[in-house]
N, C-alpha and C positions, 0 to 999 in steps of 0.2 A: 776412924771414918771421916771423910772430909764432908763437911756441911757446906752447901752451895747456897748462900743468901741471894734471895731474888733482887732484882735490880731496884733503886729507889723510885718510888713512883712520883712523877714529874707534877710539881704544884705550877699552877700559873701565877706569875708575878702579878701582884694587886696591881702595880702601877701600869704595868703594860696592860693589862686587861682595862682598866680605867681609860687609858689613852686611846685604846683601840675603840672603845665604846663611846667615847667623846667625838672622836672623827667621824665615827659613822653617823651618829646623831647630828654632827655639825653639817655633813654635805647633805644628808636628807632634808635637815629643815633649811639649808641655803637654797635648795631647789624649789622649795615651798613659796620663797620670799623673792629670789632673785629674778624670776620671770614676770613679776605683776609691773615693775617700772618699764619693761620692754614691750607690753602688749600693743600698744599703739602702733610701734614701729613694725611689729611682727604682722599686724593688721594691713599696715601700708605695704609690704613685701607681698605677703600670702593672700590677702584678702581675707572675707568674712566680716559677719557683724558681731553684735552682742554676745550671743549665745556661742558663737566661734571662740571668742576670748574667754568666756567661761569653761569651755571645755579643754583650752589649755591648761587652765588650771586644775578645774576638777577632775580631766583624765588621768593625772596624776595622783590627786588624794583619794580620788574614788577608789582605784584598785589599789591603792595602799592601804585604806581602811578594808577594803573587801578581803584582802589576803591574810591581815594580820593574825587572824586566828589559826589559818592554816600554817603560816609561818612559825607561830608559837609552837605548834604540835610539832612540826617539822624540826624545829629547834630541840625538842625534847628527843626526838628520834634518833637523828644524825649527829645531834651534839652541838652546842651553840657556837663553836669554833668554826666547824666546818660549814654550817649554814650561813654564817656571817660572810664567811670567804665567797660562797657562791653568791649571795646577794650583792656583794661588793662589786663581784665581776660582772654581773647582768646590769648592775646600775651604771657602771662606767662604759660599757659597750653602749647601751641605751642612749647615754649623754652624746656619743659621737654620732649615733643614727640622728637625734635631735639637731645637731649642729649642721648636719647636712641635708636636712629635710627641703624636699623641692616643692613641697605643697602644704596645706593646713592640714588635710587630713593624716599625710605622713609625719608631721609634727606631733598630731595627738597621737597618734599610734605608738612613736617613741617616748612621749610622755606616760602612756601607759605602760610601756615595758620598763620605764624608769621606776613606775609605780611597783610593778613587782620586784625589783631590786630592792626598793626602800621598803617594802614590807617584810623582807627578809633580814634587812640590817636592823631596823629598830627594836624588835623584842630580843633578839638575839644579842644585842649590846646589852640591854638591861639583865639579861639571864649570865652574860659572862660576870657582870658586877656582882650578882647573887651568888655565883660560883666562887668568885675570889673574895668576896667580904663576909665572913661569918658572923662578925659582931654586928648587932643592929645598930649601933651607934656609928661605927664607922661605915658601915654600908650607907647609912641616910646622909653622911657628907659625901659618900662617894656618888651618890644619886644627885645631888646638888651639884657638884662639879660637872656630871654627866648633861644636867639640864644647862649648865654654862656654856656647853659646846652648843648646843641649840641658840642660846641667846646670843652667843658670839656671832652665829650665822644669821639671826634675824637683825642684828645692827649691821654687819657687811653686807647682807643682801641686796637692800634697795640700792645703797651707794655704791658697791661693785657693779651691780646691775645697770645703774646708769651710767657708770664710766664706761662700761663695756658696749653698751647699747650706742654710745656716741661714735664707737668706732665699727661695729657691726654686731648686731642683737644675736648673732649665732655663737660669738664668744662667750656668752653667759653658760653654755652647756660645756664647752670645753675645758672650762677652769675646774670642772670635777675632777678631770683625770689626774693631777698631780696629788690630790687629797686621798683620791680611790689607791693611787700606788703606795703612797705612805701608810695607809692603813693597812693594806695587804703585807707590807714590809714587816710592820710592827706586830701583826697577828703571828707572823711565824714564831715569835718569843713566848706566844702563850701556848700552854699546855693542851693537848687535845680534852674536849669536854668529854663528861659521861654522856653514854647512849642509854636511852630509856625506850625499848620497842612500844610503839604506839602505832596501832591500824589508823590509816587516815579515814577521816569522815567525808568521802567524796561528796556523797548526797546532801551533807550540811553545807559543804563548801559552796556547791553549786546554787543551793537556794538561797544561801547567804549573797553571793554575786548578783544573782537574779534580783534580789530585792532592793539591793543598793542601787543596782544600774538602772532599774526600772523607775524607782523614786525619783534619782537625781535627773534621769530624762525627763520625767513628766514635768518635774519641777522647772527645769531650764527651758524645754520645748514649748511647753503650755503657756508661758508667756507670749509667744509669737503664734501659736496655732490655736490658743484659747483652751482655757482648762475643761469646759465643755464638751469640747470636739471628741467625737468616738474614739480616735487615735490615743488621747491622752488620757481619757477615762480607762480605756483598755489596758494602757501602761500602767495605772494606779491598779488596776483590778489585779494585774500580774505581781504587783508588788506585796498586796493585801495576802493574796494567795501564796506565795512564796514565804511570806513571814509565818504565816500559819503552818505550813509545811515544815518549815525549819525548826520552830518550836516544838513540834511533834516528835521531830526526828531526834532532837536533841533530849528530849524527856524520854523516848522510849529506846533510842538507839543504844547499842551495845558498846559503842566507841565514840561517843559524841564528842564533837569539835570544841564545843563550849559546855562544859559541865555546869547544868543549872544550879547545883547546890553552891558556886560562888555567890550566888545571889541571895543566899540565906541570911546574909548579914546586911542589916539597913545602911550601914555604914559604907560598904562596898558600893551598893546600887547607888545612895546618894552621890557618893564621889565619883563615880563613873559619869553621871548625868551633869554634875558642875564640871567636868573634865571637857565634856562635849559641848556644852554651851559657851563655856570660856573661848574654847578653840574656835567656835563658829563666830562668836562675835570679834576675835582678833583677825583670822583671815578674811571675814566680810569688810571689816574697816579697810585693812591694807588694800584689798582689791577696789573698793569703791574709791578711797582717797587716791590712790593711784590713777584712776581714770579721772576723778575730779581736779587734780592739780593739772595734768595735762589739757583736759578737753573744756573746763570750766575757767581755770586761771590760766591757760597757754603757757604752763611752766613745761621746760625741756625734761628729758629723762633724766639727766644728771641732777638737776635741779630739784625735781621730784625724789631723787634717791636721797639727796641732801635734806630736804624737808622731813624725811622720815627718819633722820640721825637722832634729833632729840629723844623721840621715843624709842627706837631699837637700841641707841647708845646707853641710855639709862637702864633699860633692861639688862644688857649684858653687866653693867657695873654693879647693879642693886641685887641679882641672883645670890651672890654669896651670903648676901644679909639676910635671905630669907633662912638659911640654916639657924643663924642665930636668934633670929625673931622664933622660930619655932622652939629652940630650947629654951627661951624665955617665957614664951605666952601659950605654947601649945599649938598644935597644927590645925586644930579646928579654929582657933582664934585668927591665925594666920591666913587660912582660907577664907575666912568671913570677911575679914579686912581686905583682902584681894578682891573679892566680887564687889564690895562696896567702892572700892576706888575705881575699879573699871567701869561700873554702872554710872559713877560721877562723870568720868571721860566721856562715857557715850552721850549722857545727858547735855553735857556741854556742847559737844560737838553739833548734837538735834536743836538745840536753841540757838545756837550761834547766828546773827544776822548774815545776809548773804554777803553784804558788802565788807564783811570783817576782813581785816588784815590777814595775807596769806600765812605769815608766821605764828599769828594767834591760833589759826586752825593747825598748825604743826604742834602746838605746844599743847593744845588740849586732846591731842592723840597720844601724848605722854601717859596720862593715867590709864589707858585703855592697855598700853603694853605692859606697864609696871604692875598693875592689878592682875592681869592676866599670868604674869610670870611669877607673881607669889603664890599663886595657887598650885602651880605645876609640882615643883619637889613635895611639898607636904601631901599632895593627893596621891602621888606614885607611891611614895614611903608608907602611906597609910593602907594603901591597898595591899603592896607587897607583903607588908607585916601581918596581914590577914590571911596568907597563904602558905602553906609547907615550901621548902626548897624544890622538892620534885615537881612542884607545879609552877615553878618560876616562868618557865617559857610561854606556858600556857597564859598566867596572870599578865604577863607583860604583853602577850598579843590582846588580851581583852583590854588593857590600858589603853593602849595606842590604838585600836580599833574604835574606842569610845570618842577620842581625841580626834583622829583623822575623820571619822564619820562627821563629827561636829564640824570639821574645817571644810570638808566637802559640801555638806548641806547650806553651810553658811554663804559661801559664794554662790549657790546655786537660789538658795532664797533671796538674799540680798540684790542678786542680778534679776531674778524674777520681778521683785518689787519695784526695781529701777526701771525694768522693761514697761511696766504697767502704768507708770506716770512720768511726769516730766522729772529731769535729773535730780533737782534739787529737793521736790517732794517725796521722791522715791528714796533718796538718801536719809532723810529726815525720818520717813516711817520705819525703815529698817533700823536705824540705830535706836529710836525711841521705843521700838517693841523689845528690842534685846535688853536695854537697860531695865525696864521693867520685869523682865523673865529673870533678870540676876537678883534682882532684889527679892523675888519670890523664892529663888534658891536659897538666899542668904536665911531666910526664915526656916527653910526646911533644912539648913545646915546646922542650926543652933543645937538641936536636941543630941547631934552627933558626939558632942563631948562626954555624953553618959553611955555611948555605945560599947557593947562587948564584943571581943573576938569570937568569930563563929569557930566551930570545931568540924574538922573534914575527917 
């Protein structure tokens, strides 16, 4: 009797999975940064005020954050590899739409579509790493390299945006296409991911989008309409109701989009808050300083990009150091140190005299970027180690939801503070308040070194 052996099961090459994940995070992070230095030129071409500029940034980050949890569940259901491919195709098509936008509303719509693609790419990239690396130590190093992809994008974004804006601001969107093609080619070398059938929580997803969109709209438009106006108060009421309905739906639903038992661990809950606040600080500083250099110091778009280079360049160079520091001092120590360094940079920018040299302003931005980048890899590794492999997609969505919600709200809040005062007073108020908040989180972080892993 002849025994027919089943064909061998394909295993995703770890390096291919890591390369795909890094490219995905690179292009997603690039589009969050590259657009900032082009904002004045976009306004000159398409019109719009401060709120319009905020929507160009938050239209992307808002939908990105709102769909993270859906994307995580979608990744678990159809497989991380397939979900990543869909996301990259959507992102690339949206980039072309942004590049050809004839008006500000069309550009914002294109940015929203980009956010949908980005939401599909980010959690699936982490899920691909989780599937390819089973050893926690190797997985931790892979996550650091994944973070390096975003750090390189942060370094290249402002400078590349400045260079391309000197030619035509529309080129900042077309630059995504070769990266997207390269990622899809590499993805063909990755074996199909396992599928875990899970019903979608459409009710939870709808209320999550309503909550985030209404909150962001209220913050941005309230600066112009007045926060006591009926329209803005109604918007905030929609947000509160949506949050309440979302929480109830997740607690009682048969297939929740966000399993609330993930938050039983104090370590996970605190780490998510830190991830959100540090991202809010970073996005807010990039948004504010881009306008500051070009409007207050009359620096060109290219010059502005170069002024960001000390901050973003050091972030890219020092990210690998985070892994060695974590090995030597532990994750919590590195997270605490990162927050302290970031708070120091924010305080320096807040207290800096108005007539300080422009280069000194750029140098004081360095601690903000470096401190924030040091918190990202250990926080992600900390949370991913607190969830089982079968929840990797969902956990990835939760992590990146917290980070992108922080980024979207950071731009919205910083812009609202700016709109309510003269430029320099608004800038100092936003930076100073964020520095104080980070110091509060440092105190909350210290007990985490004694935390225990939750059981699921």
